[in-house]
N, C-alpha and C positions, 0 to 999 in steps of 0.2 A: 512146450518150451523150445524144442528143437526147431519147430516151424518159425517161432518168433525170432530166434537167433538168426535163422537163415534169411528172414525178411530184412533184418537190420544189416546183415552182410551185403545183401543185394543193394539196399539203399546207399550204403557206404560206397559201393563200387560206382553206382550211378552218379552220386554227388561228388565223387572224387575229382579234383582238378589238379593237373600238374602245375608246379610252380612256373611262373612266367620266365622265359629264358630269352636272352638277347646277347649278342657278342659284338654289336656295333651300336654306337650312339653318337649324337652330335653335340657340339658346344655352340657358343655364339658365332664362332668363326671357323668351324672345321669338324672333322670326324675323329672319333676315338674308337680303337679296336682293342678288344680284350686279347691279350697275349700272355700266356703263362700266368693267368690269374691277375694280371695288371692291365690297366687301361693306358694305352699308348696313343700318342698323336699319329694321325695318318694323313699324309699329303697325297691327294688324288692326282695321279698322272694317267689320264684316261684316253681311250681310243673309242671312237664311235664306229660301230659295225653296221654297215648296210649289207645284209646277208646274201643278197642275190649275186650270182656270178655274172660276168659280162655276157650279154646275149640273152639273158633271161629276164622275165618280169620281176618286179621288186617283191612279189609275193611267192615266187618260185624259189624256195630255199633249198640249199644243198642237203642231201640226206646221207652223205658219206662222212662218217666221224673223222676220217683221216684229213678231210679238208679243214675242219675246225681245229684239229690238233696242230696242223701246220700253221694256221693263223695264230694260235696261242703261242706257239714256239717263237714266231716272229715278233709278236707283241711283247713277249718276255724279253727277247733280245734287245728290243727298243728301250728297255728299262721302264716300260709302262706297267702299272699295277692294277688297272681297272678298265672295264669295257662297258659300253652301253648298247643295248639292243632295243629297238622301238616296239617290238611285239614278241609274243611267244614264238620261239623257233622250234624246229623238230627236236625230238628227244635226243638225237645224236649230238646236238650242240651241247646239251647239259651232261650227257655221258662223257663227252670229250673234255669239258671243263673240269669235271670231277677227276678224270684220269690225269689231266695235266697237273692239277693242284696237288694231287696225292704224290706226284713225282717231284713237285717243287714246293714242299711244305714251308720252306723258309721264305719263299717269294711267290705266293699264290696270286692268281688274277681274280679280282673282285668284280661283282656284276651289279650294274644298275639295270634293273628289269622294268622296262616300260610296259604299260598295259593299254593297248590301243583300242579306242572306241571307234565304232563305224563312222564312215564319212557321210553316209546317206542319212541326214537328219530330217525327220518329218517336220515340215513347216519351219525349218531352221531353228527348232526349239529343243535345246538340250534337256529341258525338264519335261519333255513329252514322255508319258508313262512307259510306252513300249520301248523307246530308245533307252531310257534309264534302266529298265529291267534287263535289256540285252547287255548293257554295259556291266551291270552287277553280275550277270552270269559269267561274262568274260573275266571279271576280277576273280571270281571263285575258281574258274578253270585254271588261270595262271598260278594262283596261290597253290592249288592242289598239285599242279605240274612241277613247280620248283621244289615242292616237298616230296616229289617222287611218288605221288599218289593220284594219278590221273589216267583215265582211259577215255580218250577223246575220239568220237566218231568222225569220219571224213567230212570235211567242210570246205567250201570254196574260199580261196584267198586267205586261209588261216592254217596254221600248223595243227596237226592232229597225230594220234597214235597213242602208244602206251608209254607212260612216263613212270619209271621206277627208281630213278636216281635222285636222291635228295641233295640238292645243292643250296638249300636254304642257309647253310652256315657261311656261304660265300656271297650272300646278297648284301651289297653295300647300301642299297636303297631301292624302293619301288618308285615308279614315276607314273602319275595319273594324268590321263588326257593325251592330247596330240597338239599339233600346230593348229589351233582353232582359227577358223575363218572369220574375218571381221563382220561379214553380213550375218553369220550365225550368232555371233556375240551380240550384235545390235538387236537382232530379232528376239533372242532369248530374253534380253534385258527389257525390251518393250512389252512382250507378252506377259512376263512375270514380275512386273514392277512391284517393288516392295518385298520381294521374296528374300528371306534370309535362312540360315541353317544353324541349328544348335545341336551339337552331337556330344558324344562321350569323349572324343579325342580331338575333334576339329570343330570349330565354330566360326561364324563370320561376324564382323562388327557392324555397327549401324550404317557405316558408309560403304559397305561392300555391295557389289552388283549381284544380280541373280545368277550370272554366269560364275562368279566367284563362289556363290552359295552352292552351285552344282558341283564345282570342283571340291569344295570342302566336304560335301555330302559323300562323295565317292572316296575321298581320302579316309574319311571316318569309317565308311563301310569296309574298306580294305583292311584297316587295322583291326576293327572289331571282328571280322571274319577270321583273320589269322590268329588272333589271340584266343578266340573261343574254340577254334578247331584244333590248333596246333600248340597253344600256349607259347607262342613265339611272336616276337615283335621286331620290326625293322623301321629305319627312317623312311619317310614318305615325302615326296615333293610333287609339284605339278609341272607340266610341260608348257612352255611358251615359245615365242619366236619374235624376231625384230618387228614384224608387222603389228604386233600388239604391244610393243614396248612404249611405255608412257614417257620415257626419257627423250630428250632432244639430242640429236647427233649431228655434228657439223658436216658429216659426209652424206646426210640424207637430203634428197630433193623430192618434191612432190611432182604430180603429173604436169603442172604448169611450168616446171623448170625452176621453181623458187625453193630456196632453203626452207626446211620445215622448222 
């Protein structure tokens, strides 16, 4: 009888799932943040951070927490309330964000955390298996890092180290992708004609392109991973840029000098 009870107890522990938690959500036209048990509208006043200092490559990030604290102080003085970073930064960045916000609980700085995929795309095909697996690995690494649960081995062109500070409560949203190159988008769409994606959280419609399917797949993977591992959920968006903008702009001209 004791053995049977012990087995049931172990099964209960294995099958136990923490309630899903979130402190940020979106509406049709904005963000809501939970404050003192109530959902309040949040107007984003953001600053984009390119982390490299003058004279350094864009992948050479500062490793001095004082540098980031100084930036946050200045950003706070600007009356901005959120920042965006394009990739995972050294742990000192997240340590500094947590320290600053603990000192400024009434006016914290919120974080848009982008997860950067590699630029070297085999055959310009985002749906290449190895390229996709590498990106999913990076998604896992970043989610673990912002939850203060990552030990990343040295790697070239990427942040690494031991991440022990949980800043997930300050995540305003995750951003999937990068400024995708037109030739990569065209090639991905040609090679994977007809591809679509149906997931638990994100899916593509009948008129979506394979590249949009790839983006939806990674958004879905990100949410699924964070929910399953941390019982935590955040808003997710994709990254784009004017080069892929389908809208017409009066200020844009093509290479022939004609308005687009």
